[in-house]
Steps between C-alpha positions, in 0.01 A plus 500: 500500500566130561213254457458196721609187318165330563335745260647320199334176605152626426538625144258328263674221316839585646778317315804673645682814382508577128871419468456149642450259212385143543801282413503245222734285709446539872843341569694748286737748669527855366877562465475867600365406843750236608870484579717364221561147634134435590325235291300179525625145520369224277246427774384861504662595831643851519879504522755771574872464458441134419318431829133399521283717723352186653849422631539855628166480681593171660840625612423860601124506549250756377451786463852579378663769287702324229781700335646405164859602573606481136218733401567751779868527427456508123260794534742683728791450261287598200411834658860566603658415165227661288512836676880495513518441125229743386619783726868422442563761232283762672639504853729203541220261588215487749459350845217266591379481860294205616209608723544324832143585598368269225654201677822475694681230693869428544529266202312738268738778603792268415356433154465875446858551621647225283306604191636855514191701595456765763255450788240752608396476868259717696528389864764401749379142475553487124843659545586232758417227247720672239788520746455139604515396135825691446351747255771752403407824677555718195225306318236563768242779480290597801144624449221585743290800592568481875846356557591494866825633637606142573432398139699794366786419735502137387500607136791739547697254714474237227592758235199468269528653156189719513237624740183634336378789713127559519433800728658820633507346847695204366754725330580662836492165683737337252737798504521479878566125491767549233663780702517285813630204301750722314394321183336680204162359404442434125157642417235479231195726527166334434297724270123485462440587136119511492458204265231243579605168351238278339461279803292455813456824694658348812828419321534810281768696684579812298181702532498786751264375773717229655778450750807457282753752376538872437254666262631662185184706461527672838873562478575262788734293283712802411504602865612149597795535264597830666473352850707193415771715346490734801608210721832511318745225590247288690266429206627416152231556235519232231182573311123478478260210531154463348257209536158522336328181613479127466364236259563733203473365145630786282758777512274799436500588870879477510521746210308769688680418824847513340424830333395660826775361720767582241373857499595517867827322421583778253386767746747368759781532246409862427424620854769309690761427234463133572428236237361213704662167408198270554130471420273221619184460292342242730315216336194306604484307173192282465473122478232264369274383780228391255453475124381861509853627559765553232826622656783652296829308485807668654649575157199712403485670838870585495498623139199724559644642821841563339334692218301707749805584713719591204233724346418681824865556596573637156201732524610617846860553392645272767718194494341160550535384862558140602156339492363247745168316502302280740314217321304412814273200457622435144781279634342326799135487400491260203761268650274361772167322536310408814402137542177423686291196581123508446301417811138583417305539175162675480278563199326838530217597266518858373216720381431435134550125527880481502687311769839554652718247678644631826828321565627551853874455546725473805636854473343830405530866585770431761738388223364725222328818615516670159153400374343642816734801522526602134212311334778311319425221253687169484488191286505137611557144373424149617849380591485141625353331190358550155122507453262409220211687664344807345619842621286652774487856626672483837605719790792404724447617857698469820431353842477827692191637673446778244262518203772693316749216542531437126816372334381477137176679420427341162660209319391210282616181671401137434151423624629196687736683739454328835632506857862383505586650161790746480454846346782734395464879481774664288651845540522496880870574541451870577306650791345169611747357753614858564146611594402173667351489848402264778131588472280252686827378657602334175871416471661644186595260218858408409689631200647212299749549217527243221776463244637214288296231671579610856286691749604677817339725760591870492260600777357227722132456579385666820359274767241531774795503739632809322168674551479409867863599563410865439207492740624643830181388678 
């Protein structure tokens, strides 16, 4: 049951959540929350890639998503090289697929291409971006629980390396498309393993009562294998796929998931005489949105997963298939912050005598829906200057006509934050621009990449003219 956010305002003596500690230095930046080139200048202005955010605001306006290109690409390469090395002796390496749904544009797809990762797409639009960027087809995976015939045709025509089937209807639909195209479709079967990851109920995707995949418990997964194989030359079964959720901070769920999906992997070898060459264990690795979060580094994740896979394959008496993973937000998320300008400041007295500063910024739920959608927490920092004021319990809210339009629920910010100041919210690289909207007819912000003292636009800011151009009236 989800409580209305206003309820927290009336607790006696409310001082924020228990994990939120009042800072000794209100200007300090927690390294786990920010991209690697983010810091402060001698004057206290936030910088990224050697560029001051005040300069970015002047040049590109606010709000704006600001990507640390060095950080994004370093994270991508770290995942690729770490998994390749740790799984090298087990199965010749492992493949890493960047989740296009986290954030995708043409330039991001080019970074993914050039840095040697695969790209996971789940709509025809995402596939079109991948094609435009020149992504090698064999490194593209296509997800989705309701792929249209046109999307399947586009995937086969481009020659993608894998299509993850999600329903019996899709198996038949894909086989028919492949037959007409006279081109075999490479298939993974998405398996629902009955594991609820330690995450928000809306983003835990491996329990039974949800739309994705074939259930192991009901036998649907085994039946899906039989139906794919029955389509003979038109469908080429590569392996199984399992994804247990998102924003996950340990590998315990992967252990149970791997055990169960490898049991089916071994069953296929016995019943059909076919040792499947691939296994995708999904991902959804967590990132630090606030000081509460403590994500595992890729080396620990890879080592733990390799140990799990080796042990379970040995126990099942099967060879180790080629492993692939999907880090999800772990690449895009920490690399980006959103830059806002404060427009209005209100002091609100809470029951128990505490006060909270309400800082209204020029964006909100149209550029970051996650706090309203998932009750997600974010952190925040004063970005345009240093402050000697005491820390004050603050709430950053947006400009939209909704009481739930909250960007940062609780944060200690300098008591002297005023209209015209810039605020930066870290960890907004995943599922913020991707889930953005034009609510209240608000044009979406630009995406600006910064590296080595230079900034450039990856996705331009929408304009009022853009909004009106779609209005056929």
